[in-house]
DOPA-337970 format. One record per atom (N, C-alpha, C): residue number from 1; residue in one letter; chain; atom name; z, y, x. Coordinates in steps of 0.2 Angstrom, whole numbers. Each point is the difference from the previous one (the first is absolute). Example, Ala and Ser with C-alpha at 12.3 -4.5 7.8 and 13.67 -1.06 7.14 Angstrom:
2
1|a|A|N|39|-28|66 $
1|a|A|CA|0|6|-4 $
1|a|A|C|0|6|4 $
2|s|A|N|-4|5|-2 $
2|s|A|CA|1|6|4 $
2|s|A|C|3|5|-4 $
END
This chain:
134
1|x|A|N|97|-90|37 $
1|x|A|CA|-2|5|4 $
1|x|A|C|-7|-2|3 $
2|x|A|N|-5|5|0 $
2|x|A|CA|-6|-2|2 $
2|x|A|C|-1|1|8 $
3|x|A|N|-4|-4|3 $
3|x|A|CA|-1|1|8 $
3|x|A|C|-5|5|1 $
4|x|A|N|1|4|5 $
4|x|A|CA|-5|5|2 $
4|x|A|C|-6|-3|3 $
5|x|A|N|-6|0|-2 $
5|x|A|CA|-6|-3|3 $
5|x|A|C|-6|4|-2 $
6|x|A|N|-5|-2|3 $
6|x|A|CA|-7|4|-1 $
6|x|A|C|-2|0|-7 $
7|x|A|N|-3|5|-2 $
7|x|A|CA|-3|1|-7 $
7|x|A|C|-7|2|1 $
8|x|A|N|-4|-4|-3 $
8|x|A|CA|-8|1|0 $
8|x|A|C|-2|2|-6 $
9|x|A|N|-3|6|0 $
9|x|A|CA|-3|4|-6 $
9|x|A|C|-7|2|1 $
10|x|A|N|-4|-2|-5 $
10|x|A|CA|-7|2|0 $
10|x|A|C|-1|7|-2 $
11|x|A|N|-5|4|3 $
11|x|A|CA|-1|7|-2 $
11|x|A|C|-5|0|-6 $
12|x|A|N|-2|5|-2 $
12|x|A|CA|-5|1|-6 $
12|x|A|C|-7|1|2 $
13|x|A|N|-2|-2|6 $
13|x|A|CA|-7|0|2 $
13|x|A|C|-4|-4|-4 $
14|x|A|N|-7|1|0 $
14|x|A|CA|-5|-4|-3 $
14|x|A|C|1|-8|3 $
15|x|A|N|0|0|6 $
15|x|A|CA|2|-7|3 $
15|x|A|C|7|1|3 $
16|x|A|N|5|-2|-4 $
16|x|A|CA|7|1|2 $
16|x|A|C|2|-2|7 $
17|x|A|N|4|4|3 $
17|x|A|CA|3|-1|7 $
17|x|A|C|7|-2|-1 $
18|x|A|N|2|-5|3 $
18|x|A|CA|7|-2|0 $
18|x|A|C|4|4|5 $
19|x|A|N|6|3|-2 $
19|x|A|CA|4|4|5 $
19|x|A|C|6|-3|0 $
20|x|A|N|2|-2|7 $
20|x|A|CA|7|-3|1 $
20|x|A|C|5|5|2 $
21|x|A|N|5|1|-5 $
21|x|A|CA|6|4|2 $
21|x|A|C|5|-4|3 $
22|x|A|N|2|1|6 $
22|x|A|CA|5|-4|4 $
22|x|A|C|6|4|0 $
23|x|A|N|6|-4|0 $
23|x|A|CA|6|3|0 $
23|x|A|C|2|4|6 $
24|x|A|N|2|6|-2 $
24|x|A|CA|2|5|6 $
24|x|A|C|8|0|0 $
25|x|A|N|4|0|-5 $
25|x|A|CA|7|0|0 $
25|x|A|C|3|0|-7 $
26|x|A|N|6|-2|0 $
26|x|A|CA|4|1|-6 $
26|x|A|C|6|4|2 $
27|x|A|N|1|6|-4 $
27|x|A|CA|5|5|2 $
27|x|A|C|3|3|-7 $
28|x|A|N|6|0|-1 $
28|x|A|CA|3|3|-6 $
28|x|A|C|-3|-4|-6 $
29|x|A|N|-1|-6|0 $
29|x|A|CA|-3|-4|-6 $
29|x|A|C|-7|1|-1 $
30|x|A|N|-4|4|4 $
30|x|A|CA|-7|1|-1 $
30|x|A|C|-4|-4|5 $
31|x|A|N|-4|-4|-2 $
31|x|A|CA|-5|-4|4 $
31|x|A|C|-6|4|1 $
32|x|A|N|-2|1|6 $
32|x|A|CA|-6|4|2 $
32|x|A|C|-5|-5|3 $
33|x|A|N|-6|0|-2 $
33|x|A|CA|-6|-4|3 $
33|x|A|C|-5|5|1 $
34|x|A|N|-4|-1|5 $
34|x|A|CA|-6|4|2 $
34|x|A|C|-6|-4|1 $
35|x|A|N|-6|4|-1 $
35|x|A|CA|-6|-3|2 $
35|x|A|C|-3|5|5 $
36|x|A|N|0|-2|6 $
36|x|A|CA|-2|4|6 $
36|x|A|C|-6|-3|3 $
37|x|A|N|-6|1|-4 $
37|x|A|CA|-6|-3|3 $
37|x|A|C|-3|4|5 $
38|x|A|N|2|7|0 $
38|x|A|CA|-3|4|5 $
38|x|A|C|3|1|7 $
39|x|A|N|7|-2|0 $
39|x|A|CA|4|0|6 $
39|x|A|C|3|7|0 $
40|x|A|N|-2|5|-4 $
40|x|A|CA|3|6|0 $
40|x|A|C|5|1|-5 $
41|x|A|N|7|1|1 $
41|x|A|CA|5|0|-5 $
41|x|A|C|-1|5|-5 $
42|x|A|N|-3|5|1 $
42|x|A|CA|-1|6|-5 $
42|x|A|C|-4|-3|-6 $
43|x|A|N|-4|-5|2 $
43|x|A|CA|-5|-3|-5 $
43|x|A|C|3|-6|-4 $
44|x|A|N|6|-2|2 $
44|x|A|CA|3|-6|-3 $
44|x|A|C|0|1|-8 $
45|x|A|N|-2|-5|-3 $
45|x|A|CA|1|-1|-7 $
45|x|A|C|7|-3|-1 $
46|x|A|N|4|3|-4 $
46|x|A|CA|7|-2|-1 $
46|x|A|C|2|-2|-7 $
47|x|A|N|4|-6|0 $
47|x|A|CA|2|-3|-6 $
47|x|A|C|8|-1|1 $
48|x|A|N|3|3|-5 $
48|x|A|CA|8|-2|0 $
48|x|A|C|2|-3|-7 $
49|x|A|N|5|-4|1 $
49|x|A|CA|2|-4|-6 $
49|x|A|C|8|1|0 $
50|x|A|N|3|1|-5 $
50|x|A|CA|7|0|-1 $
50|x|A|C|3|-1|-7 $
51|x|A|N|6|-1|0 $
51|x|A|CA|4|-1|-6 $
51|x|A|C|6|4|0 $
52|x|A|N|0|5|-5 $
52|x|A|CA|6|4|-1 $
52|x|A|C|4|-2|-6 $
53|x|A|N|7|0|0 $
53|x|A|CA|4|-2|-5 $
53|x|A|C|3|7|-2 $
54|x|A|N|-1|2|-6 $
54|x|A|CA|3|6|-2 $
54|x|A|C|7|0|-2 $
55|x|A|N|3|6|-1 $
55|x|A|CA|7|0|-3 $
55|x|A|C|1|-3|-6 $
56|x|A|N|-5|0|-4 $
56|x|A|CA|0|-3|-7 $
56|x|A|C|-2|-7|0 $
57|x|A|N|0|-3|6 $
57|x|A|CA|-1|-7|1 $
57|x|A|C|-7|-2|-1 $
58|x|A|N|-5|4|-1 $
58|x|A|CA|-7|-1|-1 $
58|x|A|C|-3|-2|7 $
59|x|A|N|-5|-4|0 $
59|x|A|CA|-3|-3|6 $
59|x|A|C|-7|3|1 $
60|x|A|N|-1|4|5 $
60|x|A|CA|-7|4|1 $
60|x|A|C|-3|-3|6 $
61|x|A|N|-5|-5|-1 $
61|x|A|CA|-4|-2|6 $
61|x|A|C|-6|6|1 $
62|x|A|N|-1|2|6 $
62|x|A|CA|-5|5|1 $
62|x|A|C|-5|-2|6 $
63|x|A|N|-6|2|-1 $
63|x|A|CA|-5|-1|5 $
63|x|A|C|-4|7|1 $
64|x|A|N|0|2|6 $
64|x|A|CA|-4|6|2 $
64|x|A|C|-6|-2|5 $
65|x|A|N|-5|3|-1 $
65|x|A|CA|-6|-1|4 $
65|x|A|C|-3|7|2 $
66|x|A|N|-1|0|7 $
66|x|A|CA|-3|6|3 $
66|x|A|C|-6|-2|3 $
67|x|A|N|-6|3|-1 $
67|x|A|CA|-6|-1|3 $
67|x|A|C|-3|7|3 $
68|x|A|N|1|1|6 $
68|x|A|CA|-3|6|3 $
68|x|A|C|-7|-1|2 $
69|x|A|N|-3|6|0 $
69|x|A|CA|-7|1|3 $
69|x|A|C|0|4|6 $
70|x|A|N|-2|-3|5 $
70|x|A|CA|1|3|7 $
70|x|A|C|-7|1|3 $
71|x|A|N|-2|6|3 $
71|x|A|CA|-6|1|3 $
71|x|A|C|1|3|7 $
72|x|A|N|-4|-1|5 $
72|x|A|CA|0|3|6 $
72|x|A|C|-2|7|0 $
73|x|A|N|5|4|3 $
73|x|A|CA|-2|8|0 $
73|x|A|C|0|2|7 $
74|x|A|N|-5|4|2 $
74|x|A|CA|-1|2|7 $
74|x|A|C|1|7|0 $
75|x|A|N|5|2|4 $
75|x|A|CA|2|7|1 $
75|x|A|C|0|1|8 $
76|x|A|N|-4|5|2 $
76|x|A|CA|0|2|7 $
76|x|A|C|-2|-6|4 $
77|x|A|N|-4|-4|-3 $
77|x|A|CA|-3|-6|4 $
77|x|A|C|5|-6|0 $
78|x|A|N|5|1|-3 $
78|x|A|CA|5|-6|-1 $
78|x|A|C|0|-3|-7 $
79|x|A|N|-2|-7|0 $
79|x|A|CA|0|-3|-6 $
79|x|A|C|6|-4|-1 $
80|x|A|N|3|1|-7 $
80|x|A|CA|6|-4|-1 $
80|x|A|C|0|-1|-8 $
81|x|A|N|3|-6|-2 $
81|x|A|CA|0|-2|-7 $
81|x|A|C|4|5|-4 $
82|x|A|N|-2|2|-6 $
82|x|A|CA|3|5|-4 $
82|x|A|C|0|-2|-7 $
83|x|A|N|6|0|-3 $
83|x|A|CA|1|-2|-7 $
83|x|A|C|-4|5|-5 $
84|x|A|N|-4|-2|-4 $
84|x|A|CA|-4|5|-4 $
84|x|A|C|4|0|-7 $
85|x|A|N|2|-6|-3 $
85|x|A|CA|3|0|-6 $
85|x|A|C|4|-7|-1 $
86|x|A|N|4|-1|-4 $
86|x|A|CA|3|-6|-2 $
86|x|A|C|1|-1|-7 $
87|x|A|N|-2|-7|-2 $
87|x|A|CA|1|-2|-7 $
87|x|A|C|6|-3|-1 $
88|x|A|N|4|1|-5 $
88|x|A|CA|6|-3|-1 $
88|x|A|C|1|-4|-7 $
89|x|A|N|3|-5|0 $
89|x|A|CA|2|-4|-6 $
89|x|A|C|7|-1|0 $
90|x|A|N|4|2|-5 $
90|x|A|CA|7|-2|-1 $
90|x|A|C|0|-4|-7 $
91|x|A|N|2|-7|1 $
91|x|A|CA|1|-4|-6 $
91|x|A|C|7|-2|-1 $
92|x|A|N|3|1|-5 $
92|x|A|CA|7|-1|-1 $
92|x|A|C|1|-4|-7 $
93|x|A|N|3|-5|0 $
93|x|A|CA|2|-4|-6 $
93|x|A|C|7|2|-1 $
94|x|A|N|3|-1|-6 $
94|x|A|CA|7|2|-1 $
94|x|A|C|2|-5|-6 $
95|x|A|N|4|-5|3 $
95|x|A|CA|2|-5|-5 $
95|x|A|C|8|0|-1 $
96|x|A|N|1|-2|-6 $
96|x|A|CA|7|-1|-2 $
96|x|A|C|3|-6|3 $
97|x|A|N|6|0|2 $
97|x|A|CA|3|-6|4 $
97|x|A|C|0|-7|-4 $
98|x|A|N|-1|1|-7 $
98|x|A|CA|0|-6|-4 $
98|x|A|C|-7|-2|-2 $
99|x|A|N|-5|3|3 $
99|x|A|CA|-7|-2|-1 $
99|x|A|C|-1|-7|3 $
100|x|A|N|-5|-4|-4 $
100|x|A|CA|-1|-6|3 $
100|x|A|C|-6|0|5 $
101|x|A|N|0|-6|3 $
101|x|A|CA|-6|-1|5 $
101|x|A|C|-7|1|-3 $
102|x|A|N|0|-3|-6 $
102|x|A|CA|-7|1|-4 $
102|x|A|C|-1|7|-2 $
103|x|A|N|5|4|-2 $
103|x|A|CA|-1|7|-2 $
103|x|A|C|-3|4|6 $
104|x|A|N|3|-2|6 $
104|x|A|CA|-2|4|6 $
104|x|A|C|-7|-2|2 $
105|x|A|N|-1|-7|0 $
105|x|A|CA|-7|-3|1 $
105|x|A|C|-5|3|-4 $
106|x|A|N|1|1|-7 $
106|x|A|CA|-4|3|-5 $
106|x|A|C|-2|7|2 $
107|x|A|N|5|4|2 $
107|x|A|CA|-1|7|2 $
107|x|A|C|-4|1|6 $
108|x|A|N|1|-4|5 $
108|x|A|CA|-4|0|6 $
108|x|A|C|-8|-2|-2 $
109|x|A|N|0|-5|-4 $
109|x|A|CA|-7|-2|-2 $
109|x|A|C|-4|5|-4 $
110|x|A|N|4|4|-5 $
110|x|A|CA|-3|5|-4 $
110|x|A|C|-3|6|5 $
111|x|A|N|4|2|5 $
111|x|A|CA|-2|5|5 $
111|x|A|C|-6|-3|4 $
112|x|A|N|1|-6|3 $
112|x|A|CA|-6|-2|3 $
112|x|A|C|-6|0|-4 $
113|x|A|N|0|-3|-6 $
113|x|A|CA|-6|0|-4 $
113|x|A|C|-2|6|-2 $
114|x|A|N|4|5|-1 $
114|x|A|CA|-2|7|-2 $
114|x|A|C|-4|3|5 $
115|x|A|N|1|-2|6 $
115|x|A|CA|-4|3|6 $
115|x|A|C|-6|-3|2 $
116|x|A|N|-2|-5|-4 $
116|x|A|CA|-6|-4|1 $
116|x|A|C|-6|5|-2 $
117|x|A|N|-6|-2|4 $
117|x|A|CA|-6|5|-1 $
117|x|A|C|-2|0|-7 $
118|x|A|N|1|-6|-4 $
118|x|A|CA|-3|0|-7 $
118|x|A|C|5|4|-5 $
119|x|A|N|5|3|2 $
119|x|A|CA|4|4|-4 $
119|x|A|C|-2|7|1 $
120|x|A|N|-5|2|-4 $
120|x|A|CA|-4|6|1 $
120|x|A|C|4|7|0 $
121|x|A|N|5|0|-5 $
121|x|A|CA|3|6|0 $
121|x|A|C|5|1|6 $
122|x|A|N|3|-5|2 $
122|x|A|CA|4|1|6 $
122|x|A|C|-4|1|6 $
123|x|A|N|-6|-4|1 $
123|x|A|CA|-4|1|5 $
123|x|A|C|-3|7|1 $
124|x|A|N|-2|3|-6 $
124|x|A|CA|-2|7|0 $
124|x|A|C|5|5|2 $
125|x|A|N|6|-1|-2 $
125|x|A|CA|6|4|1 $
125|x|A|C|2|0|8 $
126|x|A|N|1|-6|3 $
126|x|A|CA|2|-1|6 $
126|x|A|C|-5|1|6 $
127|x|A|N|-6|-3|-2 $
127|x|A|CA|-6|0|5 $
127|x|A|C|-4|6|-1 $
128|x|A|N|-3|1|-6 $
128|x|A|CA|-4|6|-1 $
128|x|A|C|3|6|-1 $
129|x|A|N|7|0|-1 $
129|x|A|CA|4|6|-1 $
129|x|A|C|-2|4|-6 $
130|x|A|N|-2|-3|-5 $
130|x|A|CA|-2|3|-7 $
130|x|A|C|6|1|-4 $
131|x|A|N|0|5|-4 $
131|x|A|CA|5|1|-5 $
131|x|A|C|-1|-4|-6 $
132|x|A|N|6|-1|-4 $
132|x|A|CA|-1|-5|-6 $
132|x|A|C|0|5|-6 $
133|x|A|N|-5|-1|-4 $
133|x|A|CA|0|4|-6 $
133|x|A|C|0|-5|-6 $
134|x|A|N|2|3|-6 $
134|x|A|CA|0|-5|-6 $
134|x|A|C|-2|4|-6 $
END
């Protein structure tokens, strides 16, 4: 079992900024971590990690990431933070219980490396929102 601790992740800025996701809680087998740099809970970046074991004995580790965009809105002279939009990522692996550590390690590496900036097709799809043609 892994201990719940801080997770530091760099963003995609030209000069990357490290964001520290701190443990919030563990409930129902889901570990929740938040990056609350603004002090406003509405603006919390949220990371969850969990493992589900399915009825067919498959093991499904899952990571979810929510990144809100919050702006101050002034209504009748009162300014308050308002959620404008939220970006979501749901990443789920699905392993057979007989899979080896190396097989799982390879799958994680394939996904990590696919998301590298030099993978132009994946970058164009996920970042530039371009369709794929062939």
